VEXMARFI-268232 format. One record per residue (C-alpha): x, y negated, z; chain; residue in one letter. Coordinates in steps of 0.2 Angstrom, whole numbers. Each point is the difference from the previous one (the first is absolute). Layout:
! VEXMARFI-268232
X,Y,Z,A,a $
...
This chain:
! VEXMARFI-268232
-317,793,368,A,m $
-17,-4,-5,A,v $
3,-18,4,A,e $
16,0,-10,A,d $
-8,8,-14,A,f $
-14,-13,0,A,g $
12,-15,1,A,m $
11,8,-14,A,d $
-15,2,-11,A,s $
-5,-18,3,A,l $
17,-6,-4,A,r $
1,10,-16,A,k $
-18,-7,-5,A,t $
6,-18,3,A,a $
16,3,-10,A,e $
-10,7,-14,A,r $
-12,-14,0,A,i $
14,-13,1,A,q $
8,9,-15,A,k $
-16,0,-10,A,d $
-3,-18,4,A,f $
18,-5,-6,A,e $
-3,10,-15,A,g $
-16,-9,-3,A,m $
9,-17,3,A,r $
13,5,-12,A,a $
-13,4,-13,A,t $
-10,-15,2,A,y $
14,-13,4,A,a $
2,-4,-19,A,p $
-19,-2,-2,A,i $
0,-12,15,A,v $
15,-9,-7,A,e $
-8,-1,-17,A,s $
-16,-7,8,A,v $
10,-13,10,A,r $
9,-5,-16,A,r $
-17,-2,-9,A,m $
-6,-11,14,A,q $
15,-11,-1,A,e $
-2,-1,-19,A,q $
-18,-4,1,A,m $
4,-14,12,A,q $
13,-7,-12,A,k $
-12,2,-14,A,t $
-15,-8,9,A,l $
11,-14,7,A,a $
-2,-12,-15,A,p $
-19,4,-1,A,f $
-1,-5,18,A,r $
9,-16,-4,A,a $
-12,-3,-15,A,f $
-16,3,11,A,f $
7,-12,13,A,e $
2,-13,-14,A,v $
-17,3,-6,A,i $
-7,-1,18,A,q $
8,-17,2,A,k $
-6,-6,-17,A,q $
-18,5,5,A,q $
2,-9,16,A,e $
6,-15,-9,A,a $
-14,1,-13,A,w $
-13,2,14,A,a $
7,-16,9,A,k $
0,-9,-17,A,t $
-18,5,-3,A,i $
-5,-6,18,A,r $
8,-17,-3,A,e $
-8,-1,-17,A,m $
-17,3,8,A,q $
4,-13,13,A,q $
6,-12,-14,A,m $
-17,-9,-4,A,p $
-3,-4,19,A,a $
18,-7,2,A,h $
-1,-9,-17,A,f $
-18,-8,4,A,k $
5,-5,17,A,k $
16,-9,-6,A,a $
-9,-7,-16,A,q $
-14,-8,10,A,a $
12,-8,13,A,y $
13,-6,-14,A,l $
-14,-6,-12,A,f $
-6,-13,13,A,g $
18,-6,1,A,r $
3,-2,-18,A,g $
10,16,-3,A,w $
-5,13,-13,A,y $
4,18,1,A,l $
4,6,-18,A,g $
1,17,-8,A,a $
19,1,4,A,a $
-3,1,18,A,m $
6,17,7,A,t $
-10,11,12,A,f $
13,-2,14,A,p $
0,-19,-3,A,g $
-19,-1,2,A,a $
1,11,15,A,k $
13,-11,8,A,i $
-10,-16,-3,A,l $
-16,8,7,A,a $
10,4,16,A,k $
6,-17,1,A,l $
-17,-7,-2,A,v $
-6,11,14,A,d $
14,-7,11,A,e $
-4,-18,-4,A,g $
18,-3,-6,A,k $
-4,-15,-11,A,h $
18,-6,-2,A,g $
7,17,-5,A,q $
-14,2,-12,A,i $
4,-17,-8,A,e $
19,5,-1,A,s $
-4,17,-7,A,e $
-11,-7,-14,A,m $
12,-14,-4,A,q $
13,14,-2,A,g $
-11,11,-11,A,w $
-5,-15,-11,A,a $
18,-5,-3,A,t $
4,18,-5,A,s $
-13,0,-13,A,r $
6,-16,-9,A,i $
10,9,-14,A,d $
-14,12,-3,A,d $
-12,-15,-1,A,v $
10,-8,-14,A,l $
2,17,-9,A,a $
-19,3,0,A,d $
-4,-18,-6,A,v $
12,3,-14,A,e $
-8,16,-4,A,k $
-18,-5,1,A,h $
-1,-19,-2,A,f $
16,-6,-9,A,p $
-8,-17,-3,A,s $
0,-3,18,A,r $
18,6,4,A,l $
8,-17,-2,A,g $
-12,-8,12,A,i $
1,14,13,A,v $
19,1,-2,A,k $
2,-19,3,A,d $
-11,1,15,A,a $
10,15,7,A,i $
16,-10,-3,A,d $
-7,-14,10,A,a $
-5,12,14,A,h $
18,7,1,A,k $
6,-18,0,A,a $
-11,-4,15,A,g $
-11,-12,-10,A,k $
-16,6,6,A,y $
-9,-16,-4,A,t $
2,6,-18,A,l $
-1,19,1,A,s $
-17,1,10,A,v $
-11,-10,-11,A,p $
7,8,-16,A,v $
-2,17,6,A,l $
-17,-3,7,A,l $
-6,-6,-17,A,a $
8,15,-9,A,q $
-9,11,12,A,a $
-16,-8,-4,A,d $
3,2,-19,A,g $
5,18,2,A,l $
-15,5,10,A,a $
-11,-7,-14,A,r $
9,10,-13,A,e $
1,16,10,A,i $
-16,2,9,A,v $
-10,-15,-7,A,e $
-2,-6,18,A,t $
5,-17,8,A,s $
9,1,16,A,l $
-4,-18,5,A,f $
-17,-5,-6,A,y $
-17,6,-6,A,g $
-8,16,7,A,n $
15,13,0,A,p $
-12,15,5,A,r $
-12,-3,-14,A,k $
14,-3,-13,A,q $
9,16,6,A,f $
-15,11,-1,A,r $
-3,-6,-18,A,k $
17,4,-4,A,f $
-2,18,8,A,q $
-15,3,-11,A,g $
11,-2,-15,A,k $
12,14,5,A,l $
-11,14,-3,A,g $
1,18,6,A,r $
8,9,9,A,p $
0,-11,16,A,a $
15,-9,5,A,l $
4,12,15,A,g $
3,-4,18,A,p $
18,-6,-1,A,t $
-4,-13,-13,A,l $
-16,-5,8,A,d $
9,-3,16,A,m $
14,-10,-8,A,l $
-13,-11,-9,A,l $
-10,-4,15,A,t $
8,-18,2,A,p $
-6,-4,-17,A,m $
-18,-1,6,A,q $
4,-14,12,A,f $
7,-17,-1,A,h $
19,-1,4,A,s $
6,-5,17,A,a $
8,-14,-10,A,f $
-17,-8,-1,A,e $
-1,-2,19,A,e $
1,-17,7,A,k $
6,5,17,A,s $
11,-13,9,A,k $
8,14,11,A,q $
17,7,-3,A,a $
2,18,-7,A,i $
1,13,14,A,s $
19,3,4,A,g $
6,-16,-8,A,t $
-1,-19,1,A,r $
-6,-2,-18,A,d $
-17,-4,-7,A,r $
-7,11,-13,A,l $
0,-9,-17,A,a $
-17,-5,-6,A,n $
-1,2,-19,A,r $
-12,-14,-3,A,d $
9,-12,12,A,e $
17,4,-7,A,v $
-6,-2,-18,A,m $
-8,-16,3,A,h $
14,-7,11,A,g $
-9,-1,16,A,t $
10,13,10,A,q $
18,-5,2,A,t $
6,13,13,A,d $
-2,15,-11,A,y $
19,2,-5,A,a $
6,15,10,A,s $
9,16,-5,A,v $
-15,10,7,A,g $
-13,-9,-11,A,n $
12,2,-15,A,s $
2,19,3,A,l $
-19,1,3,A,r $
-2,-6,-18,A,a $
13,12,-7,A,v $
-8,14,8,A,l $
-17,-5,-6,A,l $
7,1,-18,A,i $
8,16,4,A,d $
-17,7,6,A,y $
-9,-6,-16,A,l $
14,8,-11,A,l $
-2,17,10,A,g $
-19,-1,-4,A,i $
4,-3,-18,A,k $
11,16,0,A,d $
-14,10,9,A,m $
-14,-6,-11,A,l $
10,4,-16,A,d $
3,18,7,A,s $
-19,1,4,A,h $
-5,-5,-17,A,k $
12,12,-9,A,e $
-7,14,11,A,w $
-18,-5,-3,A,a $
3,1,-19,A,k $
8,17,2,A,k $
-15,6,11,A,w $
-13,-7,-12,A,q $
9,8,-15,A,k $
2,17,9,A,d $
-18,-1,5,A,f $
-6,-3,-18,A,k $
11,14,-7,A,e $
-7,12,14,A,a $
-18,-5,-6,A,l $
5,3,-18,A,a $
6,18,4,A,l $
-16,4,10,A,v $
-10,-6,-15,A,g $
10,11,-12,A,e $
-2,15,11,A,k $
-18,-2,1,A,e $
-2,-2,-19,A,s $
10,16,-2,A,v $
-11,10,12,A,d $
-15,-6,-10,A,g $
-8,-8,15,A,k $
1,-18,-7,A,v $
3,-7,-17,A,s $
11,-15,-2,A,r $
-7,-15,-11,A,a $
C-alpha cells in the first residue's frame, strides 16, 4: 500500500508538472512565434543591407587593387620607357596603367618581337587622336602632318618618315624649347624648366619628360637591326641629308607618329600645369591678403 501510494503520488505530480508545462507552452507559444516572425522580418529587412555591404567590400577590394597598381605604375612605366626609348619608341601621356604593366612584363621576358608588335598596334590606334590634337594646338601644321599620315597609310614610308621627324623637331622646339636631335638637350630642358615656376611639375610629368633630357634614339648611328625586326632605326640626320636609304619601314613611320603623339601629350599636361600653377599663385596671394587684413584688424600690424 505504501508503495502504491508513493507511485500514485509521483504519477500525479508528473501529470501536474506536465499540465503546468503545457499551460506555460500555450502561454508562451504566441511570444515564441512572434519572436520567430520578428527574426524572419529582420532577416528580410537586413538582406538588402548585407548585399549593399558586400558591394562596398568588393569596391574596397577593387580600389585597393587599383591603388597598388598605381603605386607600382612608376616602376612599370620607367622600365618600359627606358627600354623603348633606346629603340625609338616614346611612351606618351595616353599610355594606360595596364598597358605600361604589360610592356614592362614583356621587357622582363625579353619578348622583343611582341613588344615591337604591341607598340606598332598602339601607335596605329593613336593616329586619329594625333591629327585631332595637331588641329587643336597647331593648326598651321595640320596640312603637313595630315599629308604625312596619308602617305603612311598608303605605305609610302619614304615620304612619311622624314616629314614626321621634321614636324616632331619643330613641335619639340615650340612645346619644351628643346631640340630632339642636336645641341645639349639636358641643358636646354633645364633652362625651360626654370621658366615653369612653382609649384613643381610633379612626379608623373617629371617621369614623362625624362626622354626630353637626352638625344633621341633617332640620332643613333647604329648599323644593327631593331630588336625583334629586320629594320634599321631611322637616323634623323642621315635621312634628312639623304645618306640613309633603308629607313622606309612601317615601324619607323609609326615611331615618328608616336613621337608626335608624345609631344602633344606633353603640351596638354604642361597647359594643365600652367593653369594649376596660376590658380595656386592666385589662391596663395589671396590667403596672404586675408592674413594681412586680420592682423590689421587685431591691431598687431598696420598696412601701408
